[in-house]
C-alpha positions, 0 to 999 in steps of 0.5 A: 128516606132510605139509605142502602148502605150496600147499594148506596142508593137513596130512596125518597118518600112519595112526599119527597118525589112530589116536592122535588117534582114541584120544585123541577116544574117551579125552576123550569118556569123560572129559568126562561127569565135567567139569561135576562136577569143576568144580563141586566144584572152584569149591565147595572154592575158595569161588568162587560164582556168582551164585544164579540165584533171588535174583539179589542174594546168592551166599554159598557155605557151607564145607562141601565145604572143611571135608569135604575138608580133615577127611578129608585128615588123617584118611586118613594121613600119607605111609607108612613105607617100609622096603625088604627085599634079596631075598637077604638083603644087609643092607648093600645094603638099608642103601644102597638105604633111604638113597636112598630116603629122599633122594629122597623130601625132595629130591622132596617126597614129602609135598607129593606125597602131599597133592595125590594125596589131594586130588585122590582126594577131589575127584575120586575118583582121582588120578594120579602119573607116574614120569619119568626124567631124567639123575638118575633118577626124578622123581616128580609128581602129575598134572592129573586134566584131563590124563590120559585112559585107554582106555575098556575097561580095568579100573579096577583093572589098568592095564597092562590099558589099551591106551593111555594119554594124558598131554596138555597139556604146554606148552612153548616152542618153543626147548625142544622144538628143544633136546631131543635126544631129538625127531626132526630130521625132528619139529623141521623140521616143527614150525618150518613148523607154529609159523610158519603162519597156523593154527599161530599161532591154535593157540600163542594158544590153547595159551597161554590153556589154559596160564594156566588151568591153571597158575592152577588148579594153584596155587591148589590148592597146586602150586608148580612151578618151569616157572610163569615158563617163558614169560615171554620170549613164545616160542611154546608147544606143546601137547605129548602123550605118548602111550602105546600098544600097537602090533603088532609084526610081527617077534616077532608081539606087541604092544609097549609105545611111546611117541609124543610129538606136538605140537598133535595134528599134528607126530611128535617121537618113536616109542620103545619103551617099553624103549627109552626108560625101560628097563621094560615097564609104564606108569610111572603110578600110579592109584588111588581111594578107592571104585573102581568094577568098570568105571568109570575115573572113580569117585565121590568124597567131593566128589560126596557134598558138592556137591548138599548144598553148592548147596543150602545156598548157596541157603538160606543166600541166601534167608535173607540176601535175606529179613533184608535185605527185613525190615531194608529193608521194602518198601510197596505204594501205591495209584496216582492218590492224589498219591503220587509214590514217593521213596528215603529213605536208611535209619538210626537216628532218622531221620524220613522224610516221610508221603506227602499224603493223609487217611488213610496206611493206604489209600495205602500198607501194609508188603510182609508177608515170610514167615519162614524159620525152618524153613530152619535146621532142614532145614539142621541135617538137611543137614549131619548126613546129608553128615557121616555120608555122608561120615564128617567128622562133628562129632566127627570135626572136633574139635566137639562133637555135640549130645545126645552125652554118654557115652564109649561114645556117642562112641567108636561115633560115632568108630567109624563116621567111622573106617570110611570112612577105614580103607577109604581108607587100604587103597586109599591104602597099596596105591597107594605100594605099586605106586609103590614097586615101579614106583620101585624097578624105574625107578631099577634100569634108569635110576640113574646110576653115582652118587648123591650124598645130603645127610646131617646128621650128629647135630650138625647139621652136613650133609654129602655122601656119595656112593654107587655103583650098584654099592653098592646095585644087587641081582640079587635086587631088592628089595622095599617094606614099606609100613607105614600109621600109621592102620592101626597106630593102629587095631590098637594101639587094638584090641589094648589094648581086647582087653588091658584087657578079658582084665585085667578077667578077671583083675585080681590077674594080675601076669604078665598085667598086666606083658605088657599093659604091655609089649605097650602100650609097645612101641606107643609106638614107644620106643626099646630104651634107652628101654623098659628104662629103663620097665621097670627103674623099673616093676620097681623101684616093683613091689618097693617096693609088695610091699614094704610090703604085706609089711611090710618096710620098703624099703631105700634106695639108695647115692645115698639113703644117701649123702644120709642120712649127709651130712645126719646129719653136718650135724646133728653138725657144728651 
């Protein structure tokens, strides 16, 4: 990068020219989705544009929000992740599990999970990023507008990407100058740039873009600590983290590098990925609920809902307009009949003056407004099409569905609604597995020597616990076991149905019934103590029933016997 003060020209290096070309190519591919994403977002947020057909009425039917919210609750809760030390060291497993549990709470993985799933439903995919700082790994869900990819990458294989661009990282100048990761040369060039005329103009554009971005993120439920970052009025710079593969002449191979630059002009960092974060994989996790073979940006559930929602908005706007025109009747009048049209305030009991003339019917008559009764039927049909296509049926929303009366019919509807959400859950679980694997590798390379964990005792008292890196670091590594709640529930339901069928074939087989009961109890995730109590109570009940059938009086236990004796003694004393 070089700047000619006399000519005012900025000359980009060969590397920067290549990076800007990559960025443009990736952004061009993404821009074809922007209009659809914008519409999905506006419909979800109930922000309706003026209806061009009516110009007066513009209503939004919350079909988009209702569908997304329903499916959001159906995909899954954040999965349970259990860590296994591959060398079989159970002590290290315990320490590592504690670190993961603390990481989940501290970094609000539950909130990240919600935003992650919402992105998938609204835009078709979502991107999580694993950042590194002095405390270890910091997760984040990225704004889908801010991440662009190599157009030639395999959508199902992130490592096949030649480059990944994370743009629109807004920071103030002072924060950048204070960052020790950036080169002195880059910082000096940045000072010149922000004080130049084009730099001042760009800084204002950055400020406007940053405000738009934050407003969108806040409306989606993201509470970010950096919102008040620019309250001091500092110059705003738009940083780009450009992850790319560059040919190494010495090693005769491509190496992954990270180049950070400001406003597409100033190069601040150029490091190998391994030297920067200690690993050789892209620190991103991308997933979708309906992946494509060749398209990085697949369709979303919201894409299915968008057009029907727009149609519903138009139809309902027309219904309201129609009702308004009928309530405030319009009339035709004949010019040249000594009548001057007047507007009167309508209301119950109002007396309105008639126009002059011998025959009012010849002078003025009502404008006939056609009914739109058939519109309501079309609306119901359209809503049902959307529900069946998305999986967010009335049954899933907790609403009764007309015409469905039998349990069998309801079960069929529930099963069909589950088909889509089960598919979502599979990709969702795979994404969390990849996230956990990358987190483990990054922790191994970047975790501090000592990690402070906050624990809560059974009495509710909080205390701090220090874990040394030597306590959990493993030469063999760790494997995450991801348990999907929805998939487990589905498997449990199938298991119960199988047992119920078998029991119906052998109704008097006590051994089979006992096995079925035990298996069903295990599905409830009871503690071993609770399970033992239930089994003992069931054994006692079965024994009593067997004795009654044989005509044998059940023998009282010690407590019951003592109570009977005390009662008899009380009678004697009386």
